[in-house]
GUKOL-947777 format. One record per residue (C-alpha): residue in three letters; chain; x, y, z. Coordinates in Angstrom, 3 decimals, padded with zeros to 6 digits. Example, Ala and Ser with C-alpha at 12.3 -4.5 7.8 and 13.67 -1.06 7.14 Angstrom:
% residues 2
   r c       c1       c2       c3
 ALA A  012.300 -004.500  007.800
 SER A  013.670 -001.060  007.140
END
This chain:
% residues 261
   r c       c1       c2       c3
 MET A  021.435 -097.646  024.091
 ARG A  023.970 -099.907  025.750
 LEU A  024.540 -099.505  029.470
 GLU A  028.022 -099.576  030.909
 PRO A  028.670 -102.390  033.429
 ARG A  028.302 -100.309  036.602
 ALA A  025.049 -098.755  035.380
 LEU A  023.735 -102.219  034.493
 LEU A  024.674 -103.490  037.948
 GLY A  022.996 -100.486  039.556
 TRP A  019.778 -100.915  037.591
 THR A  019.757 -104.633  038.397
 ILE A  020.002 -103.929  042.128
 ILE A  017.265 -101.288  041.894
 ALA A  015.018 -103.630  039.910
 VAL A  015.435 -106.413  042.465
 ALA A  014.781 -104.059  045.389
 GLY A  011.734 -102.610  043.645
 ALA A  010.359 -106.051  042.819
 VAL A  010.814 -107.212  046.407
 ALA A  009.083 -104.097  047.733
 ALA A  006.188 -104.411  045.289
 ALA A  005.680 -108.129  045.928
 ALA A  006.286 -108.000  049.689
 PRO A  002.824 -109.336  050.686
 TRP A  003.363 -112.402  048.479
 ILE A  007.054 -112.950  049.244
 ALA A  006.862 -112.601  053.025
 THR A  006.252 -115.852  054.851
 HIS A  004.866 -114.261  058.035
 ASP A  003.228 -111.105  059.300
 PRO A  006.227 -108.774  059.801
 THR A  004.772 -107.262  062.966
 GLN A  003.493 -110.447  064.607
 THR A  005.415 -111.475  067.710
 GLY A  005.920 -115.071  068.822
 VAL A  007.489 -117.300  071.426
 MET A  010.427 -118.441  069.276
 PHE A  012.916 -115.763  070.271
 LEU A  016.309 -115.280  068.619
 ARG A  016.127 -118.462  066.584
 GLY A  018.561 -119.061  063.754
 PRO A  017.611 -119.660  060.109
 SER A  015.309 -122.624  059.547
 ALA A  012.726 -123.936  057.111
 VAL A  009.985 -122.089  059.013
 HIS A  011.897 -118.844  059.515
 LEU A  014.304 -118.423  056.607
 LEU A  016.507 -115.877  058.383
 GLY A  015.488 -116.718  061.931
 THR A  013.590 -114.589  064.427
 ASP A  014.372 -111.453  066.388
 GLU A  014.175 -110.725  070.111
 LEU A  010.372 -110.503  069.923
 GLY A  009.924 -113.664  067.896
 ARG A  009.183 -111.798  064.648
 ASP A  010.247 -113.314  061.343
 ILE A  013.388 -111.522  060.136
 PHE A  012.915 -112.410  056.461
 SER A  009.399 -110.971  056.394
 ARG A  010.527 -107.796  058.136
 LEU A  013.423 -107.486  055.700
 VAL A  011.079 -107.776  052.721
 PHE A  008.575 -105.244  054.043
 GLY A  011.444 -103.017  055.140
 ALA A  012.284 -102.566  051.458
 ARG A  008.982 -100.730  051.050
 THR A  009.757 -098.392  053.918
 SER A  013.294 -097.585  052.829
 LEU A  012.458 -097.077  049.154
 ALA A  009.422 -094.939  049.983
 ILE A  011.529 -092.672  052.178
 GLY A  014.335 -092.569  049.615
 PHE A  012.128 -091.630  046.681
 GLY A  009.933 -089.295  048.721
 ALA A  012.878 -087.363  050.138
 SER A  014.535 -087.152  046.724
 ILE A  011.338 -085.753  045.206
 VAL A  011.131 -083.093  047.926
 ALA A  014.809 -082.176  047.485
 THR A  014.418 -081.967  043.708
 VAL A  011.228 -079.886  043.839
 LEU A  012.944 -077.425  046.186
 GLY A  016.436 -077.462  044.717
 VAL A  015.798 -077.286  040.969
 PRO A  013.841 -073.971  040.885
 ILE A  016.256 -072.325  043.314
 GLY A  019.264 -073.529  041.334
 LEU A  017.729 -072.371  038.046
 MET A  016.983 -068.911  039.426
 ALA A  020.468 -068.547  040.865
 GLY A  022.232 -069.829  037.763
 TYR A  020.228 -068.055  035.089
 VAL A  019.138 -064.783  036.684
 GLY A  022.484 -064.149  038.402
 GLY A  023.332 -060.852  040.065
 ARG A  022.278 -060.153  043.621
 LEU A  019.723 -062.947  043.566
 ASP A  022.461 -065.430  042.721
 LEU A  024.683 -064.048  045.480
 ALA A  021.917 -064.313  048.085
 LEU A  020.882 -067.817  047.040
 VAL A  024.477 -069.055  046.912
 GLN A  025.064 -067.803  050.444
 LEU A  021.903 -069.591  051.581
 ILE A  022.932 -072.796  049.812
 ASP A  026.455 -072.673  051.244
 LEU A  025.055 -072.078  054.726
 PHE A  022.987 -075.256  054.570
 ILE A  025.779 -077.282  052.975
 ALA A  028.176 -076.199  055.730
 LEU A  025.915 -077.897  058.279
 PRO A  026.373 -081.692  058.578
 SER A  023.260 -083.207  057.021
 LEU A  022.943 -086.059  059.507
 VAL A  023.332 -083.746  062.493
 LEU A  020.769 -081.314  061.081
 ALA A  018.360 -084.168  060.385
 LEU A  018.890 -085.484  063.919
 ILE A  018.099 -082.107  065.463
 ILE A  014.970 -081.521  063.390
 THR A  013.706 -085.078  063.908
 ALA A  014.214 -084.775  067.660
 MET A  012.160 -081.568  067.592
 VAL A  009.208 -082.701  065.453
 GLY A  009.229 -086.429  066.204
 PRO A  009.933 -089.444  063.971
 SER A  007.400 -090.657  061.412
 MET A  007.600 -091.621  057.758
 GLN A  006.070 -088.345  056.603
 ASN A  008.368 -086.301  058.819
 LEU A  011.442 -088.212  057.669
 VAL A  010.583 -087.645  054.013
 LEU A  010.163 -083.910  054.554
 ILE A  013.201 -083.566  056.831
 LEU A  015.552 -085.487  054.559
 GLY A  014.290 -083.599  051.528
 PHE A  014.849 -080.333  053.367
 VAL A  018.442 -081.125  054.336
 MET A  019.316 -082.386  050.835
 TRP A  017.879 -079.664  048.588
 PRO A  021.006 -077.430  048.800
 THR A  023.114 -080.096  047.081
 VAL A  020.588 -080.304  044.256
 ALA A  020.375 -076.517  044.013
 ARG A  024.156 -076.097  043.821
 LEU A  024.425 -078.689  041.060
 VAL A  021.587 -077.131  039.045
 ARG A  023.054 -073.645  039.481
 GLY A  026.407 -074.772  038.117
 GLN A  024.792 -076.460  035.131
 ALA A  022.563 -073.451  034.439
 LEU A  025.558 -071.101  034.566
 ALA A  027.368 -073.238  031.990
 VAL A  024.397 -073.406  029.614
 ARG A  023.566 -069.698  030.017
 THR A  026.770 -068.705  028.218
 SER A  025.982 -070.927  025.218
 VAL A  025.516 -069.358  021.791
 PHE A  021.931 -070.578  021.443
 VAL A  020.942 -069.005  024.768
 GLU A  022.559 -065.692  023.832
 ALA A  020.709 -065.826  020.516
 ALA A  017.419 -066.464  022.306
 VAL A  018.052 -063.455  024.543
 ALA A  018.920 -061.302  021.523
 VAL A  015.599 -062.030  019.812
 GLY A  013.664 -061.099  022.957
 GLY A  012.972 -064.470  024.535
 THR A  011.603 -064.277  028.068
 SER A  013.501 -065.809  030.965
 THR A  010.768 -068.391  031.530
 TRP A  010.759 -069.410  027.857
 ILE A  014.546 -069.643  027.689
 ILE A  014.700 -071.766  030.840
 GLN A  011.997 -074.122  029.553
 ARG A  013.279 -074.260  025.990
 HIS A  017.056 -074.188  026.365
 ILE A  018.279 -074.451  029.965
 TRP A  016.166 -077.291  031.342
 PRO A  016.511 -079.688  028.358
 ASN A  020.295 -079.421  028.653
 ILE A  020.497 -080.122  032.382
 ARG A  017.669 -082.583  033.031
 ARG A  019.889 -085.630  032.497
 VAL A  022.249 -084.417  035.216
 VAL A  019.260 -083.684  037.467
 ALA A  017.985 -087.231  036.906
 ALA A  021.395 -088.613  037.850
 GLN A  021.461 -086.467  040.977
 PHE A  017.961 -087.713  041.827
 ALA A  019.294 -091.281  042.003
 ILE A  022.237 -090.224  044.165
 THR A  019.855 -088.336  046.458
 VAL A  017.745 -091.481  046.857
 ALA A  020.891 -093.350  047.923
 PHE A  021.790 -090.659  050.434
 ALA A  018.232 -090.581  051.813
 ILE A  018.153 -094.356  052.319
 PHE A  021.488 -094.271  054.122
 THR A  020.576 -091.272  056.292
 SER A  017.184 -092.746  057.156
 ALA A  018.862 -095.986  058.230
 SER A  021.354 -093.984  060.295
 LEU A  018.553 -092.102  062.045
 SER A  016.762 -095.371  062.785
 PHE A  019.955 -096.876  064.162
 LEU A  020.253 -093.866  066.475
 GLY A  016.652 -094.319  067.624
 LEU A  015.076 -091.458  065.651
 GLY A  013.802 -093.340  062.629
 ILE A  010.535 -095.050  061.782
 PRO A  008.727 -095.927  065.037
 PRO A  008.198 -099.657  065.713
 PRO A  006.648 -102.011  064.870
 THR A  006.892 -100.791  061.241
 PRO A  009.646 -102.805  059.508
 ASP A  012.642 -100.586  058.802
 TRP A  016.136 -101.682  057.814
 GLY A  017.923 -099.210  060.063
 GLY A  015.715 -100.147  062.999
 MET A  016.414 -103.826  062.360
 VAL A  020.163 -103.193  062.453
 ARG A  019.718 -101.345  065.736
 GLY A  017.515 -104.092  067.201
 GLY A  019.937 -106.860  066.302
 PHE A  023.082 -105.045  067.388
 SER A  022.774 -106.337  070.956
 TYR A  022.285 -109.909  069.766
 LEU A  025.103 -110.284  067.252
 ALA A  026.525 -113.285  069.091
 LEU A  023.169 -115.088  069.208
 ASN A  021.862 -114.343  065.713
 PRO A  024.108 -112.095  063.610
 VAL A  021.646 -112.253  060.719
 MET A  019.404 -109.840  062.652
 SER A  021.803 -106.997  061.872
 LEU A  023.781 -108.318  058.929
 ALA A  020.794 -108.938  056.627
 PRO A  019.237 -105.446  056.885
 GLY A  022.710 -103.899  056.872
 ALA A  023.485 -105.675  053.613
 ALA A  020.139 -104.536  052.191
 VAL A  020.950 -100.903  053.004
 ALA A  024.424 -101.212  051.501
 ALA A  023.155 -102.880  048.324
 SER A  020.370 -100.339  047.787
 VAL A  022.681 -097.381  048.358
 LEU A  025.229 -098.906  045.990
 GLY A  022.614 -099.512  043.298
 PHE A  021.281 -095.967  043.248
 TYR A  024.767 -094.488  043.518
 LEU A  026.046 -096.515  040.561
 VAL A  023.120 -095.394  038.419
 GLY A  023.495 -091.770  039.470
 SER A  027.265 -091.560  039.111
 SER A  027.231 -093.202  035.684
 GLY A  024.527 -090.779  034.543
 GLU A  026.459 -087.716  035.711
 GLU A  029.521 -088.687  033.693
 ARG A  027.706 -089.247  030.420
END
């Protein structure tokens, strides 16, 4: 199967980010949490991207930050998918009052700005990687549920589903046999888009001071830390900012190309 150019670009970005995250201990040139006396130094042979305000190696923190961002992105997308798919299937296939109630619930959550909701919940429970994964998954499941509901509604009216109902097929069997196989590709595409959204939102929370607590390397936290030192060493913010942008772009390209197939 030949990939279209944007999907190929997306998969290439994801592969590079995944390889960097997996090989972080071997790629990093320094301990990402170790401080030093060489503050705010520019790129050099010793520190490839320079050092931050605490003397930590920016390149090493950038590499290990890939692990943090990808873990949050995938974890949150898994939570959103596990919550959203069953709810969307029930709403789309069962219909009736259950559909009406679930749609109202979904619309209520979607009406709330995701970043604001995540900010409020994070401020209440405190920032940590586990909390961020659960919070981001919680604020993103309605989007998954709405997509799945729409797909299930479309498949439910198909001739093969009506035939399965006519011969006495149970709802569970019909969903497993006919509904899910026809929507799983779209769900997979939405999974990639959800990863992109989770990475971006996590970085936004870190930039606002409610992300991964230091000294854990985190791209959003690095952007925040370097924002006050742009004139001295712009790489402090530009490098992690570019990493966030590239990762979000990669997952979005893969997801959007999958949805249109």
